[in-house]
Residue frames relative to the residue before (quaternion, step in Angstrom):
aa qw qx qy qz dx dy dz
M 1.0000 0.0000 0.0000 0.0000 0.00 0.00 0.00
S 0.5237 -0.6559 0.4543 0.2985 3.56 -1.04 0.82
Q 0.3305 -0.7041 0.5914 0.2125 3.51 -1.21 0.62
Y 0.1560 -0.7840 0.5963 0.0744 3.57 -0.69 1.08
I 0.1756 -0.7747 0.6011 0.0879 3.54 -0.77 1.04
R 0.1141 -0.7849 0.6087 0.0213 3.53 -0.62 1.17
F 0.2931 -0.7414 0.5781 0.1736 3.54 -1.10 0.73
Y 0.1027 -0.8178 0.5663 0.0068 3.55 -0.35 1.28
R 0.0323 0.7862 -0.6149 0.0531 3.57 -0.83 1.06
S 0.4625 -0.6739 0.5033 0.2805 3.56 -0.80 1.02
G 0.8347 0.1367 -0.1329 0.5166 3.54 -0.91 0.97
G 0.3844 0.7718 -0.4421 0.2470 3.58 1.26 0.23
N 0.3544 -0.6599 0.6175 0.2402 3.49 -1.38 0.42
Y 0.0281 -0.8226 0.5669 -0.0329 3.57 -0.78 1.03
F 0.2710 -0.6841 0.6514 0.1851 3.50 -1.32 0.59
F 0.0479 -0.8057 0.5904 -0.0028 3.58 -0.89 0.96
T 0.1096 -0.7283 0.6691 0.0996 3.49 -1.32 0.54
L 0.0505 -0.7625 0.6450 0.0034 3.56 -0.89 1.03
V 0.1485 -0.8072 0.5707 0.0252 3.55 -0.82 1.07
T 0.4697 -0.6706 0.4970 0.2876 3.55 -1.05 0.77
Y 0.6617 -0.5101 0.3843 0.3927 3.52 -1.29 0.46
Q 0.8472 -0.0694 -0.0231 0.5262 3.55 -0.78 1.14
R 0.5655 -0.6486 0.3424 0.3772 3.54 1.16 0.80
S 0.1889 0.7913 -0.5483 0.1937 3.54 1.03 0.82
P 0.3938 -0.7594 0.4692 0.2193 3.64 -0.78 0.98
I 0.0502 0.8589 -0.5076 0.0462 3.58 0.77 1.00
F 0.6844 0.4813 -0.2979 0.4596 3.60 1.14 -0.47
E 0.3855 0.6698 -0.5162 0.3692 3.56 1.21 0.45
E 0.6542 0.4653 -0.2970 0.5169 3.55 1.23 -0.52
A 0.4550 -0.7182 0.4606 0.2550 3.57 -0.59 1.18
K 0.6163 0.5536 -0.3634 0.4262 3.61 1.03 -0.68
N 0.6444 0.5098 -0.3336 0.4621 3.61 1.04 -0.64
V 0.5930 0.5410 -0.3602 0.4754 3.59 1.11 -0.61
E 0.6706 0.4924 -0.2982 0.4679 3.58 0.92 -0.88
I 0.6266 0.5228 -0.3341 0.4716 3.59 1.02 -0.76
L 0.6368 0.5197 -0.3275 0.4659 3.59 0.98 -0.79
K 0.6452 0.5166 -0.3204 0.4629 3.60 0.91 -0.86
I 0.6360 0.5171 -0.3215 0.4741 3.58 1.00 -0.81
S 0.6524 0.5109 -0.3134 0.4638 3.60 0.93 -0.86
I 0.6388 0.5222 -0.3271 0.4606 3.59 0.93 -0.86
N 0.6989 0.4713 -0.2802 0.4592 3.59 0.83 -0.96
K 0.6094 0.5471 -0.3491 0.4554 3.58 1.07 -0.70
I 0.6995 0.4514 -0.2765 0.4802 3.60 0.83 -0.95
R 0.6183 0.5563 -0.3465 0.4338 3.61 1.03 -0.73
K 0.6203 0.5389 -0.3486 0.4509 3.61 1.09 -0.58
K 0.7103 0.4369 -0.2491 0.4925 3.60 1.03 -0.79
F 0.7824 0.1346 -0.0285 0.6074 3.55 1.03 -0.90
P 0.2461 -0.8396 0.4609 0.1488 3.59 0.25 1.26
F 0.1717 0.7194 -0.6648 0.1048 3.50 -1.29 0.68
S 0.3336 -0.6944 0.5764 0.2725 3.56 -1.23 0.29
L 0.2635 -0.7348 0.6097 0.1377 3.50 -1.13 0.78
D 0.2189 -0.8206 0.5177 0.1029 3.56 -0.12 1.31
A 0.7997 -0.0596 0.0599 0.5944 3.60 1.04 -0.66
I 0.0512 0.7800 -0.6231 0.0278 3.53 -1.23 0.58
V 0.0064 0.7342 -0.6780 -0.0334 3.50 -1.29 0.57
I 0.1570 -0.7732 0.6112 0.0624 3.53 -0.95 0.97
L 0.1096 -0.7914 0.6013 0.0109 3.54 -0.57 1.25
P 0.7392 -0.4347 0.2428 0.4535 3.63 -1.16 0.25
D 0.8408 0.1734 -0.0598 0.5093 3.62 0.91 -0.84
H 0.7904 0.1417 -0.1316 0.5813 3.59 1.20 0.27
L 0.1813 -0.7573 0.6087 0.1517 3.52 -1.32 0.11
H 0.1876 -0.7284 0.6463 0.1284 3.50 -1.33 0.49
C 0.0814 0.7983 -0.5958 0.0345 3.55 -1.11 0.63
L 0.2945 -0.6874 0.6303 0.2085 3.50 -1.40 0.33
M 0.0450 -0.8101 0.5832 -0.0394 3.55 -0.63 1.18
K 0.1418 -0.7574 0.6308 0.0916 3.55 -1.05 0.83
L 0.3006 -0.7607 0.5545 0.1535 3.53 -0.82 1.07
P 0.5688 -0.5775 0.4477 0.3775 3.58 -1.20 0.43
E 0.6163 -0.5091 0.4333 0.4162 3.56 -1.25 0.41
N 0.8191 0.2080 -0.1913 0.4992 3.59 -1.12 0.72
D 0.6755 0.3954 -0.3062 0.5418 3.59 1.15 0.55
N 0.0312 -0.8225 0.5677 -0.0146 3.57 -0.78 1.03
D 0.5192 0.7038 -0.3645 0.3199 3.57 1.31 0.05
F 0.0013 0.8107 -0.5836 0.0468 3.58 0.28 1.24
S 0.5864 0.6129 -0.3772 0.3719 3.61 1.05 -0.67
T 0.6512 0.5042 -0.3186 0.4692 3.59 0.94 -0.84
R 0.6402 0.5334 -0.3274 0.4454 3.57 0.91 -0.86
L 0.7012 0.4579 -0.2800 0.4693 3.59 0.80 -0.97
R 0.6252 0.5352 -0.3387 0.4560 3.59 0.99 -0.78
L 0.6949 0.4760 -0.2787 0.4614 3.59 0.91 -0.92
I 0.6110 0.5281 -0.3507 0.4741 3.60 1.05 -0.68
K 0.6739 0.4914 -0.2948 0.4663 3.57 0.85 -0.98
R 0.6703 0.5020 -0.3022 0.4554 3.59 0.92 -0.88
D 0.6640 0.5061 -0.3149 0.4514 3.58 0.86 -0.94
F 0.6489 0.5101 -0.3107 0.4715 3.57 0.94 -0.88
S 0.6668 0.5296 -0.2998 0.4302 3.58 0.87 -0.99
K 0.6375 0.5363 -0.3258 0.4471 3.58 1.05 -0.74
K 0.7254 0.4874 -0.2327 0.4266 3.55 1.08 -0.77
I 0.7350 0.3798 -0.2470 0.5044 3.62 1.17 -0.19
N 0.5364 -0.5937 0.4983 0.3339 3.51 -1.34 0.36
A 0.2069 0.7676 -0.5874 0.1512 3.60 -0.78 0.97
A 0.5889 -0.5748 0.4376 0.3624 3.53 -1.22 0.53
I 0.3565 -0.7014 0.5779 0.2167 3.55 -1.30 0.46
N 0.3155 -0.7587 0.5374 0.1898 3.60 -0.88 0.89
Q 0.7503 -0.4078 0.2834 0.4365 3.56 -1.34 -0.05
R 0.6571 0.4810 -0.3099 0.4907 3.63 1.21 -0.36
N 0.4659 -0.6887 0.4137 0.3707 3.55 1.37 0.12
E 0.4758 0.6285 -0.4546 0.4147 3.57 1.10 0.82
K 0.4943 -0.6175 0.5095 0.3389 3.55 -1.13 0.58
T 0.3610 -0.7307 0.5406 0.2085 3.57 -1.00 0.84
V 0.2217 0.7874 -0.5279 0.2284 3.53 0.34 1.34
W 0.8234 0.1417 -0.0164 0.5492 3.58 0.78 -1.07
Q 0.5044 -0.5311 0.5585 0.3893 3.51 -1.30 0.31
R 0.6280 -0.6021 0.3522 0.3450 3.55 -1.08 0.71
R 0.7948 0.2508 -0.1308 0.5370 3.59 0.94 -0.74
F 0.2753 -0.7226 0.6004 0.2037 3.53 -1.34 -0.21
W 0.4273 -0.6599 0.5506 0.2808 3.53 -1.32 0.34
E 0.0007 0.7939 -0.6080 0.0023 3.57 -0.97 0.84
H 0.0662 -0.7614 0.6446 0.0208 3.51 -1.25 0.63
L 0.3393 -0.7218 0.5674 0.2046 3.57 -0.84 0.99
I 0.3747 -0.7229 0.5376 0.2192 3.57 -0.74 1.06
R 0.3436 -0.7952 0.4777 0.1463 3.54 -0.73 1.17
D 0.8024 -0.0883 0.1234 0.5772 3.58 0.92 -0.87
E 0.7593 -0.3853 0.2716 0.4486 3.56 -1.34 -0.02
D 0.6437 0.5232 -0.3196 0.4581 3.60 0.99 -0.82
D 0.6453 0.5094 -0.3082 0.4787 3.58 0.98 -0.87
W 0.6231 0.5394 -0.3270 0.4625 3.59 1.02 -0.85
R 0.6823 0.4932 -0.2901 0.4551 3.59 0.84 -0.99
K 0.6386 0.5252 -0.3301 0.4554 3.61 0.98 -0.82
H 0.6875 0.4641 -0.2850 0.4804 3.58 0.97 -0.80
M 0.5685 0.5569 -0.3799 0.4716 3.61 1.13 -0.56
D 0.6787 0.4841 -0.2882 0.4711 3.56 0.84 -1.00
Y 0.6294 0.5392 -0.3352 0.4480 3.60 0.94 -0.86
I 0.6546 0.5175 -0.3059 0.4584 3.57 0.90 -0.95
H 0.7614 0.4323 -0.2286 0.4257 3.54 0.65 -1.11
Y 0.7297 0.3928 -0.2443 0.5035 3.59 1.12 -0.51
N 0.3880 0.7480 -0.4619 0.2766 3.59 1.27 0.11
P 0.6418 0.5053 -0.3602 0.4507 3.67 0.90 -0.66
V 0.6198 0.5174 -0.3383 0.4834 3.60 1.12 -0.63
K 0.6331 0.5477 -0.3179 0.4451 3.58 0.95 -0.93
H 0.7254 0.4240 -0.2320 0.4900 3.59 1.01 -0.84
G 0.5122 -0.6846 0.3973 0.3334 3.58 1.26 0.10
L 0.4118 0.7280 -0.4591 0.2995 3.57 1.21 0.38
V 0.7811 0.0348 0.0039 0.6234 3.58 1.19 -0.65
K 0.5161 -0.6350 0.4746 0.3245 3.56 -1.27 0.27
S 0.7836 0.1605 -0.0702 0.5960 3.58 1.18 -0.57
A 0.5826 -0.5987 0.4198 0.3548 3.58 -1.04 0.74
S 0.6319 0.5509 -0.3352 0.4299 3.58 1.08 -0.65
D 0.6172 0.5580 -0.3423 0.4365 3.61 1.24 -0.30
W 0.6314 0.5265 -0.3442 0.4536 3.62 1.20 -0.32
P 0.3625 -0.7922 0.4475 0.2019 3.61 -0.54 1.12
H 0.7453 0.4229 -0.2257 0.4634 3.61 1.00 -0.73
S 0.5083 0.6317 -0.3968 0.4303 3.52 0.71 1.16
S 0.4676 -0.6543 0.5185 0.2906 3.53 -1.18 0.61
F 0.3521 0.7464 -0.4877 0.2847 3.59 1.28 0.04
H 0.6510 0.5451 -0.3156 0.4236 3.58 0.93 -0.92
Y 0.6171 0.5301 -0.3335 0.4764 3.58 1.06 -0.73
Y 0.7189 0.4571 -0.2558 0.4569 3.57 0.87 -0.94
V 0.5268 0.5598 -0.4235 0.4794 3.61 1.24 -0.17
Q 0.6616 0.5148 -0.3003 0.4552 3.58 0.96 -0.90
T 0.7042 0.4500 -0.2707 0.4779 3.60 1.07 -0.71
G 0.5432 -0.6485 0.3804 0.3737 3.58 1.28 -0.23
L 0.4437 0.6934 -0.4640 0.3271 3.62 1.22 0.05
Y 0.7801 0.1346 -0.0662 0.6074 3.58 1.10 -0.77
K 0.4007 -0.6484 0.5836 0.2800 3.51 -1.35 0.36
K 0.6314 -0.5968 0.3382 0.3616 3.58 -0.95 0.86
N 0.8037 0.3155 -0.1598 0.4785 3.61 0.76 -0.92
E 0.2841 0.7469 -0.5499 0.2429 3.60 1.09 0.55
A 0.4323 -0.7118 0.4940 0.2499 3.55 -0.96 0.85
């Protein structure tokens, strides 16, 4: 089995990618997007973190998460979000008696500085355009892009 080395930093800013099992497009259903949001907020109440950005695509999501000072445990947060969501939706069961909702692991990147943060913000918000789902980031409904248009970070019709 592969050894995954994670870099844990108290109060760190992280970029994450979570992918559905076999890239199943479970988030094409708006109700599943809402269930995911509920799961995220439920876990955030127990294990605080800020979610600086998020985009939910049909078969994966990207987000920027900031942990509280003196806390470096992003793995528990992501595991609990995935588990809570999985309990709430209908999905097949595999030979390990697990619901086939998520890939087992996730991708993480520790944000190094302001420039790195901005690059990942842009990556998150323009990902639906990159995948050919929309022509403009403002056309994708499941994104924090809309919030950042209101704050002035982005213009509504940026491609």
